[in-house]
C-alpha positions in Angstrom: 0.2 -0.1 0.0 2.9 2.2 0.6 4.8 1.7 -2.6 1.0 2.6 -4.5 0.6 5.9 -2.3 4.1 6.5 -2.8 3.9 5.8 -7.1 1.1 7.4 -7.2 2.4 10.9 -5.4 4.9 10.8 -8.1 2.4 10.2 -10.7 0.7 12.8 -9.5 3.8 15.3 -9.3 4.6 14.5 -12.5 1.7 15.8 -14.1 0.8 19.1 -11.7 4.2 19.5 -10.6 6.4 22.0 -12.1 7.5 21.1 -16.2 11.4 20.7 -17.2 11.6 23.6 -19.4 13.6 26.4 -17.9 12.1 29.4 -19.6 9.0 30.5 -21.5 8.6 29.3 -25.3 6.4 30.2 -28.1 4.9 27.1 -29.0 2.1 26.9 -32.5 -0.7 24.4 -32.2 -1.6 23.6 -36.0 -5.0 23.2 -37.4 -6.2 19.5 -37.6 -3.1 18.0 -34.4 -4.1 15.6 -33.0 -3.3 15.1 -29.1 -0.6 12.7 -29.7 1.6 15.1 -32.5 0.7 18.0 -30.5 2.4 16.0 -27.4 5.6 15.0 -29.5 5.9 18.7 -30.6 5.9 19.7 -26.6 8.6 17.3 -25.8 10.9 18.3 -28.9 10.1 21.4 -28.0 10.9 20.7 -23.9 7.8 22.0 -22.7 7.5 17.9 -20.9 9.4 14.7 -20.5 7.4 12.7 -22.0 5.0 12.6 -24.9 3.8 9.3 -24.4 3.9 9.7 -20.4 1.4 13.5 -21.1 -0.9 11.4 -23.4 -1.5 8.8 -21.2 -2.1 11.3 -17.9 -4.1 13.6 -19.6 -6.2 10.7 -20.7 -6.6 10.0 -17.0 -6.8 13.3 -15.4 -7.2 15.4 -18.0 -11.3 16.6 -18.9 -10.6 15.2 -22.7 -12.2 18.7 -23.9 -10.3 19.0 -27.1 -6.9 21.3 -27.9 -7.5 24.2 -30.2 -5.4 25.5 -32.6 -2.6 29.0 -32.4 0.0 29.9 -31.3 0.2 29.7 -27.4 3.1 31.2 -24.7 3.9 29.0 -22.3 5.8 30.0 -19.6 8.8 28.5 -17.7 7.8 25.3 -15.6 4.3 25.3 -16.9 3.6 22.0 -15.3 1.8 19.0 -17.7 -1.6 19.8 -16.6 -1.5 23.2 -17.1 0.1 22.9 -20.1 -3.2 20.8 -21.2 -5.3 23.4 -19.8 -3.9 26.0 -21.6 -3.6 24.4 -25.2 -7.5 22.9 -24.6 -9.0 26.5 -23.3 -7.6 28.3 -26.6 -5.9 30.8 -24.6 -3.4 31.3 -27.7 -1.0 34.1 -27.9 -2.5 37.7 -28.9 0.3 39.6 -31.0 -0.4 43.8 -31.6 -0.2 46.4 -34.0 -0.6 49.9 -32.8 -2.3 52.5 -34.9 -1.8 55.7 -32.9 -4.3 58.6 -33.6 -3.3 61.0 -36.8 -1.0 58.5 -38.0 -1.3 59.0 -41.6 -1.7 55.4 -44.4 1.4 55.5 -45.3 3.0 54.5 -41.9 -0.5 52.4 -41.0 1.0 50.3 -44.0 4.9 50.6 -42.8 3.3 49.0 -39.3 1.0 46.4 -40.5 4.8 45.8 -42.9 6.6 45.8 -40.1 4.3 43.2 -37.7 6.5 39.8 -36.9 3.3 36.7 -37.9 1.6 38.3 -40.3 1.5 37.1 -43.7 0.8 38.6 -47.1 1.8 42.1 -48.3 0.7 45.1 -46.6 -2.3 47.4 -48.6 -1.9 51.1 -48.2 -5.4 51.8 -46.9 -7.0 55.4 -48.5 -6.4 58.2 -46.0 -9.1 58.3 -43.1 -10.1 54.9 -43.1 -8.5 53.3 -40.5 -9.5 53.7 -37.2 -6.7 54.4 -34.8 -6.4 51.5 -31.7 -4.3 48.0 -30.9 -5.6 45.5 -33.1 -4.8 42.1 -31.7 -3.6 38.8 -34.3 -2.6 35.7 -34.5 0.4 34.7 -36.6 -0.9 33.5 -39.9 -2.9 36.2 -39.8 -2.7 38.2 -43.5 -1.8 42.0 -43.8 -5.2 42.6 -45.6 -7.5 41.1 -43.0 -5.9 42.9 -40.1 -6.1 45.8 -42.5 -10.0 45.1 -43.3 -10.6 45.2 -39.9 -9.3 48.9 -39.3 -11.9 49.8 -42.0 -14.4 48.0 -40.3 -13.9 49.7 -37.1 -13.5 52.9 -38.1 -16.9 52.6 -40.5 -18.6 51.5 -37.1 -17.3 54.1 -35.4 -18.3 56.7 -37.9 -21.7 55.7 -38.5 -22.3 55.5 -34.7 -20.5 59.0 -33.9 -22.9 60.4 -37.2 -26.4 59.0 -35.6 -25.3 61.2 -32.4 -23.4 64.4 -34.0 -25.0 68.2 -32.8 -26.6 70.8 -34.6 -23.9 72.6 -33.6 -21.8 70.9 -36.7 -20.6 72.3 -39.5 -19.9 68.9 -41.8 -22.9 68.0 -43.7 -21.5 65.0 -44.7 -19.3 61.1 -42.8 -17.0 61.9 -45.3 -17.0 65.9 -44.6 -16.3 64.6 -40.8 -13.4 62.7 -41.3 -11.5 65.4 -43.5 -11.9 68.2 -40.5 -11.5 65.7 -37.7 -8.0 64.8 -39.4 -7.3 68.3 -39.7 -8.0 68.8 -36.0 -6.3 65.8 -35.2 -3.0 67.1 -36.3 -2.9 70.3 -35.0 -3.3 69.3 -31.1 -2.0 67.0 -29.4 -4.1 67.8 -26.4 -7.2 65.8 -25.8 -8.4 69.3 -23.7 -7.8 71.6 -26.8 -9.7 68.9 -29.6 -13.0 70.2 -29.6 -12.2 74.5 -29.0 -9.7 73.3 -32.2 -12.9 71.9 -33.9 -14.8 75.0 -33.0 -11.7 77.6 -34.4 -12.4 75.5 -38.2 -15.5 75.1 -37.7 -16.2 79.0 -37.0 -13.3 79.7 -39.9 -15.7 77.4 -42.2 -19.6 79.5 -41.6 -17.8 82.9 -42.1 -16.0 81.6 -45.9 -12.3 82.2 -44.3 -9.5 80.2 -45.2 -8.5 77.3 -42.7 -5.0 77.8 -42.8 -4.1 74.7 -41.4 -0.1 73.8 -42.0 -0.5 70.5 -41.9 -3.0 70.6 -45.0 -0.3 72.4 -46.9 2.4 69.7 -45.8 0.6 66.4 -46.9 0.6 66.2 -50.6 4.4 66.9 -49.8 5.4 63.8 -47.8 1.9 62.2 -47.4 1.7 62.7 -43.8 5.4 61.8 -42.7 7.5 65.1 -41.1 8.3 67.7 -43.3 11.6 68.4 -41.7 12.1 72.1 -42.8 9.9 75.5 -42.4 6.8 75.5 -45.4 8.5 77.3 -48.4 6.0 80.6 -49.3 5.5 78.9 -52.9 3.8 76.0 -51.1 1.8 78.2 -49.1 0.5 80.2 -52.6 -0.1 77.1 -54.3 -3.6 76.7 -55.9 -3.2 73.8 -57.7 -2.5 72.0 -54.2 -6.3 70.9 -53.0 -5.5 70.5 -49.2 -4.1 74.0 -49.8 -6.3 75.5 -47.1 -4.4 79.2 -46.9 -4.6 79.8 -50.8 -8.3 77.7 -51.1 -11.1 78.0 -48.9 -13.6 74.9 -47.9 -12.1 72.3 -46.2 -9.5 70.4 -48.3 -9.7 67.3 -51.2 -9.4 64.7 -48.8 -8.4 63.5 -44.9 -4.8 63.9 -44.0 -4.5 61.4 -41.7 -6.6 58.6 -39.8 -8.3 61.0 -36.7 -9.3 59.0 -33.7 -12.1 58.6 -31.7 -12.0 61.7 -30.0 -11.6 64.0 -33.0 -14.3 62.3 -34.7 -16.6 63.4 -32.0 -14.8 66.9 -31.6 -15.9 67.8 -34.8 -19.6 66.1 -34.6 -20.1 68.1 -31.3 -17.6 71.2 -31.4 -16.8 73.5 -27.7 -19.5 76.8 -27.9 -17.0 79.5 -28.7 -16.6 82.4 -31.1 -12.6 82.0 -31.6 -11.3 81.9 -35.0 -7.5 81.7 -34.5 -5.2 79.9 -32.3 -1.1 80.2 -32.2 1.3 77.8 -30.3 1.6 79.1 -26.3 5.2 77.1 -25.6 4.1 74.8 -23.5 2.4 71.7 -26.4 -1.2 73.6 -26.0 -2.3 76.8 -27.7 -3.9 80.0 -27.2 -6.9 81.4 -28.5 -8.4 84.4 -29.7 -11.7 85.6 -31.7 -10.3 89.0 -33.3 -7.4 89.4 -35.4 -5.8 92.1 -32.6 -5.6 89.5 -29.9 -4.3 87.3 -32.6 -1.4 89.1 -33.5 -0.8 89.5 -30.0 -0.4 86.1 -29.2 2.0 85.5 -32.3 4.2 88.3 -31.2 3.9 86.4 -27.8 5.2 83.4 -29.5 7.8 84.9 -31.6 9.3 86.2 -28.5 9.6 83.1 -26.7 10.5 81.6 -29.8 13.6 83.6 -29.4 14.5 83.2 -25.8 14.7 80.1 -26.1 16.7 79.9 -29.2 14.4 78.7 -32.2 
């Protein structure tokens, strides 16, 4: 009886005790894999000591649920029992492609291309069609499928936001909302300013004033990448640039980035304000003005600040 008790203890320790693998590893279960083939792969990977013993103990002590295909992260020293539960539970390793707010589509394409584990060519999404967010994927997913989910997320959110738009919004269509939201996104990185920046541009549009947004002038030159220099006077005067909101009134011909939820919401519900101008304040934010005289005074302060800082 003592021998049987000891033997049973050893068996249970071998099933529920620490596994042999000294470090975390990534393990792939192919579609259609059996318990036997998976056990052999686990032994080869060093996650278990014996494939035959794993199969036997799984039948004796396991739940009997099937294992699920996918990529798994197996922590160091994970017991055979917990490995089986992990594979049966389908808690696969989630990889992420992170799309920050305001990222242009050329850089979305680069992030998709650089994502390890995805397959196929990285598509170039139409500007303004991707909703910034973190998108999970599994090894073997295609880059096109992830891009399609990004576009679907934007369509879904825009439809929901548009249905809740306020009467104070100046845009007439969802497409116009994306264009203006992309400008708001590029003009301020402070969440607290988005609705006020949206109000400035909404006020200008209502009055027929040019938006005079620098990022729109830059967009055709770099497709959203940093310009790396100051804007040229010839670029500000170029009426052939349909994104040039200095030379042309109204919205540009298309979006200049992929705006996030907050900027879309800001355009559809701008702050109540009479402001028509804003300029940087040196803290990462802006100072706003209702009149040109106020704005010119703010610009003079900004230029003085730049001189003092040697910018």
